[in-house]
Structures are given as C-alpha cells and as structure tokens.
BAFI-3210 file (N, C-alpha, C; in Angstrom, 3 decimals, decimal comma, padded with zeros to 6 digits):
// residues 96
n [1|2|3|4|5|6|7|8|9|10|11|12|13|14|15|16|17|18|19|20|21|22|23|24|25|26|27|28|29|30|31|32|33|34|35|36|37|38|39|40|41|42|43|44|45|46|47|48|49|50|51|52|53|54|55|56|57|58|59|60|61|62|63|64|65|66|67|68|69|70|71|72|73|74|75|76|77|78|79|80|81|82|83|84|85|86|87|88|89|90|91|92|93|94|95|96]
n.u [-003,292|000,351|001,907|004,400|007,237|008,446|010,828|010,477|011,888|014,195|015,334|015,279|017,158|019,558|019,881|020,620|022,736|024,132|024,779|022,491|020,279|018,029|015,243|014,923|015,749|013,551|011,634|012,312|011,734|009,394|008,499|009,049|007,952|005,185|005,290|006,031|003,896|001,371|002,273|002,211|-000,488|-000,582|001,241|001,392|000,024|000,859|-001,622|-002,824|-001,097|-001,465|-004,126|-003,911|-002,347|-004,010|-006,317|-004,887|-004,075|-006,566|-007,367|-005,280|-006,164|-008,586|-007,711|-006,215|-008,480|-009,717|-007,985|-007,869|-010,591|-010,158|-008,393|-009,877|-011,759|-010,202|-009,335|-011,604|-012,676|-010,737|-010,557|-012,763|-012,061|-010,639|-012,201|-013,871|-012,448|-011,169|-013,774|-014,180|-012,017|-012,088|-014,722|-013,939|-012,021|-013,882|-015,262|-013,597]
n.v [-018,848|-018,807|-021,849|-022,663|-024,603|-027,144|-029,243|-032,126|-034,506|-033,915|-032,031|-033,707|-035,735|-034,361|-033,585|-035,904|-036,665|-035,098|-035,970|-035,744|-037,901|-040,221|-040,319|-037,908|-036,059|-036,705|-035,551|-033,057|-032,129|-032,480|-030,784|-028,240|-027,946|-027,908|-025,320|-023,499|-024,251|-023,405|-020,177|-019,540|-018,505|-016,034|-014,130|-011,988|-011,400|-010,857|-009,800|-008,763|-006,607|-004,846|-004,301|-003,353|-001,199|000,343|001,138|002,857|004,907|005,858|007,119|008,852|010,564|011,165|012,584|015,155|016,506|016,935|018,622|020,869|022,031|022,554|024,528|026,590|027,366|028,546|030,630|031,937|032,767|033,974|036,609|037,299|038,200|040,221|042,224|042,561|043,601|046,092|047,337|048,120|049,634|051,592|052,858|053,710|055,423|057,378|058,452|059,593]
n.w [-008,232|-008,690|-008,645|-006,417|-006,051|-004,132|-003,817|-001,474|-001,734|-002,909|-001,174|001,496|000,676|000,165|002,974|004,274|002,841|004,259|006,643|007,838|009,949|008,116|009,220|010,531|008,556|006,740|008,148|008,556|006,319|005,238|007,177|006,781|004,131|004,818|006,016|003,789|002,447|003,984|004,369|001,872|000,768|001,998|000,128|-002,006|-004,882|-008,658|-009,680|-007,575|-006,624|-009,029|-008,981|-006,514|-007,144|-008,986|-007,498|-005,625|-007,547|-008,533|-006,046|-005,536|-007,919|-006,638|-004,509|-005,670|-006,898|-004,608|-003,483|-005,565|-005,182|-002,806|-002,976|-004,510|-002,831|-000,756|-002,276|-003,030|-000,325|000,560|-001,140|-000,609|002,150|001,398|000,264|002,233|004,134|002,754|002,213|005,150|005,701|004,128|004,937|007,345|006,707|005,620|007,638|009,158]
ca.u [-002,108|001,465|002,271|006,056|007,083|009,190|010,814|011,095|012,802|016,062|015,760|015,992|018,483|020,707|020,033|020,989|024,429|025,165|025,068|021,225|019,305|016,911|013,899|014,769|015,996|012,146|010,605|012,476|011,435|007,721|007,840|009,428|006,657|003,876|005,559|005,697|002,270|000,766|002,762|001,737|-001,550|-000,074|002,135|000,768|000,488|000,833|-002,773|-002,859|-000,489|-002,090|-005,563|-003,739|-001,864|-005,128|-006,908|-004,052|-004,149|-008,175|-007,184|-004,729|-006,786|-009,752|-007,160|-005,990|-009,758|-010,282|-007,350|-008,204|-011,661|-010,179|-007,814|-010,706|-012,498|-009,619|-009,230|-012,932|-012,553|-009,555|-011,016|-013,988|-011,925|-009,925|-013,612|-014,572|-011,309|-011,514|-014,891|-014,095|-011,024|-013,181|-016,019|-013,323|-011,327|-014,972|-016,059|-012,549]
ca.v [-018,257|-019,524|-022,517|-022,726|-026,025|-027,622|-030,908|-032,560|-035,875|-033,530|-031,382|-034,542|-036,152|-033,505|-033,413|-037,009|-036,581|-033,983|-036,466|-036,195|-039,289|-040,212|-039,944|-036,564|-035,213|-036,592|-034,850|-031,504|-031,912|-031,959|-029,537|-027,204|-028,253|-027,313|-023,969|-023,034|-024,044|-022,016|-018,916|-019,091|-017,728|-014,519|-013,751|-011,066|-011,942|-009,393|-009,581|-008,037|-005,887|-004,246|-004,013|-002,113|000,273|000,796|001,987|004,203|005,821|006,254|007,948|009,818|011,353|011,973|013,986|016,340|016,686|017,899|019,945|021,614|022,627|023,491|025,742|027,422|027,679|029,607|031,737|032,846|033,407|035,312|037,830|037,520|038,726|041,654|042,950|043,180|044,645|047,263|047,894|048,686|050,617|052,926|053,144|054,076|056,745|058,212|059,095|060,533]
ca.w [-007,716|-009,479|-007,449|-005,997|-005,848|-003,241|-003,621|-000,414|-001,426|-003,270|000,168|002,474|000,045|000,378|004,564|004,392|002,406|005,234|007,696|008,760|010,016|007,312|009,807|011,036|006,823|005,940|009,174|008,336|004,674|005,458|007,864|005,346|003,210|005,722|006,536|002,751|001,929|005,099|004,156|000,529|001,072|002,554|-000,549|-003,048|-006,436|-009,424|-009,822|-006,263|-007,015|-010,256|-008,063|-005,226|-007,811|-009,632|-006,305|-005,286|-008,746|-008,129|-004,624|-005,885|-008,522|-006,347|-003,467|-006,399|-007,077|-003,578|-003,323|-006,522|-004,882|-001,484|-003,334|-005,100|-001,544|000,026|-002,912|-002,651|001,145|000,624|-002,052|000,358|003,461|000,883|-000,493|003,536|004,865|001,711|002,621|006,425|005,639|003,255|005,865|008,486|006,171|005,301|009,223|009,615]
c.u [-000,853|001,922|003,665|006,102|008,305|009,564|011,428|011,812|014,133|016,170|016,351|016,818|019,481|020,855|021,011|022,280|024,910|025,087|023,820|020,716|018,368|015,552|014,166|015,294|014,339|011,434|010,780|012,069|010,180|007,602|007,955|008,444|005,502|004,124|005,507|004,516|001,289|000,940|002,360|000,624|-001,243|000,455|001,073|000,968|000,369|-000,667|-003,046|-002,327|-000,733|-003,112|-004,940|-002,824|-002,944|-006,041|-006,321|-003,919|-005,687|-008,101|-006,675|-005,573|-008,073|-009,068|-006,972|-007,020|-010,190|-009,316|-007,585|-009,778|-011,158|-008,956|-008,476|-011,746|-011,693|-009,802|-010,710|-013,036|-011,667|-009,859|-012,072|-013,478|-011,161|-011,294|-014,247|-013,673|-011,267|-012,510|-015,097|-013,147|-011,741|-014,462|-015,172|-012,885|-012,471|-015,498|-014,532|-012,834]
c.v [-019,126|-020,338|-022,860|-024,151|-026,381|-028,947|-031,399|-033,553|-035,098|-032,843|-032,933|-035,372|-035,540|-033,383|-034,928|-036,959|-035,947|-034,512|-036,341|-037,473|-039,148|-039,730|-038,411|-035,708|-035,309|-035,592|-033,557|-031,028|-031,331|-030,989|-028,119|-026,762|-027,509|-025,976|-023,339|-022,965|-023,281|-020,998|-018,497|-018,229|-016,413|-013,800|-012,826|-011,534|-010,677|-009,123|-008,520|-006,913|-004,961|-003,454|-003,108|-000,667|000,776|001,639|002,798|005,220|006,550|007,249|008,845|010,883|011,968|012,914|015,180|016,977|017,533|018,577|021,070|022,422|023,371|024,734|026,868|027,891|028,718|030,600|032,559|033,263|034,589|036,729|038,314|038,781|040,347|042,885|043,310|044,055|046,112|048,039|048,915|049,738|051,971|053,370|054,048|055,519|057,763|058,982|060,017|061,847]
c.w [-008,337|-008,044|-007,233|-005,151|-004,937|-003,014|-002,265|-000,446|-002,041|-001,843|001,120|002,310|000,587|002,146|004,520|003,951|003,425|006,191|008,604|008,799|009,135|007,856|010,166|009,532|006,482|006,880|008,848|006,905|004,548|006,163|007,619|004,797|003,918|005,671|004,991|002,113|002,956|004,448|002,584|000,185|001,362|001,602|-001,344|-004,075|-006,961|-009,650|-008,728|-006,084|-007,872|-009,379|-007,169|-005,959|-008,457|-008,787|-005,666|-006,289|-008,510|-006,931|-004,992|-006,844|-007,748|-004,702|-004,324|-006,542|-005,770|-002,901|-004,286|-005,548|-003,507|-001,857|-003,789|-003,976|-001,071|-001,188|-002,811|-001,196|001,273|-000,051|-001,217|001,684|002,665|000,959|001,492|004,183|003,986|002,069|004,069|006,565|005,197|004,203|006,780|008,162|006,012|006,887|009,697|008,910]
res [m|t|a|i|t|f|d|t|l|k|f|a|n|r|l|k|a|g|g|v|s|s|t|q|a|e|a|e|a|e|a|l|s|d|v|f|e|a|n|m|s|e|l|a|t|k|a|d|l|r|e|l|e|t|n|l|r|h|e|i|t|d|l|r|k|d|m|h|v|l|g|q|s|m|v|i|k|l|g|s|l|v|v|v|a|v|g|a|l|a|a|v|l|k|l|l]
***
C-alpha cells in the first residue's frame, strides 16, 4: 500500500502560528495522525479495484451465459407448448 505522509510538525506549527497553544497544537497533530493511520487500512488500493473489476467481469460473463441458457430453455418450452396446442386443436377439429 502506498504510504500517505502527514507532517505533524508542520501541522502543529501552523496551529501555533494561528494562536493555538503549543501543547494543544501538538496533541491535535498527534490525534489527527492517529486517525489517518487507523483509516488507511480501510482505503481501497488500485490493486483492490483491479481485482474487483476482474471479479465483476467474470460475474457478468457468467450472467450472460445463464441468460443465454434461460433464453434457449424458454424457446424450447414455448415450442413444446405450440406443438401441444396445435395437436390438441387438431384432435378437437377431427372429433367435430
């Protein structure tokens, strides 16, 4: 993972220049640094996004295959239904 640097000294010096006490500025800089470190593990990296993209592409491909199979199944069932209906109609017409 790429490290993101946070300059606590620069941050504390800016706070001090803005009128914040030295102790408070240093405490805020350390606290903010801790927050950055804790949240860095939750960020997605480019590798994470590439892996997700690959997985999604595979899932989409699988879904397309499934849809094709379902489409073929529907055609077969509809064809069977038409054959049965025509056969039943022919039988009824023959009896009349």
